N, C-alpha and C positions, 0 to 999 in steps of 0.2 A: 956291317952289311952281311947278308947271307951268302954263303959260299956257292959257287957254281954246282958243286956236288949235291948240296942240299936242295937247290932249286931243281936239279934234274930228278932227284928222288920225289920231290913234291909234285912235279909235273907228271911223272910216270904214274903216281897214285891217282891223280886227277883224271888222267886219260887212259885208264886201263884197257878199255875195249874200243875206244873211239879212233885213235890215231897213234902213230909212232911217237913216243915221247922224245923230247929233245935231250941230247947228251950234255954232260958237264962241259965239254969242249965247246959246244954250240952256245951255251950260256956264257962261258968265259969270253968267247969271241964277240958276242953281242954287247956284253957289258963293258968291253974295252972301248967302245965307241962313245964319244962325248954326247952323241945325240940320242942314246938309248938310256932310259931311266927305269929303275925298278921301284915299284910301289908295293909295299907289303902291309897286310892287315894280319890279324891273329891267325887265321887259317886259310888265307888266300894271298895271291900276289898277281901283279900285272906287270908286264914288260912293255914299255911304250917307247916308240921312236918319234922324235919331233924334229921337223925340218921347216924352218921359217915359221909361218903361221899355221902349219898343218901338223897334225899328230896322228899316229897310227898305233892301234893296239896290236902288238905282235903276238902276245898270248896272255890269257887270263886263266888262272888255275885256282880251283877251290878244293880243299880237302873234302872227299866224298861224304864223310861223316858230319860235315858242317854245312852242307848245301841246304838251301831253302830256309835259312834261319835269319 
């Protein structure tokens, strides 16, 4: 599994001008929950929380150099 530090770096790169990137501590805290799931692709990741029959995308980050591909 990808480290919280790596996720924080990738999140910061994906959201350079749009919003405050999440910290490694925030990723660590979220990933500690059994209801939060990390899904990764080559240059992107999604953090999803599922509760019962519902799911919520917490964040979705794509490396800027690989967008629209």
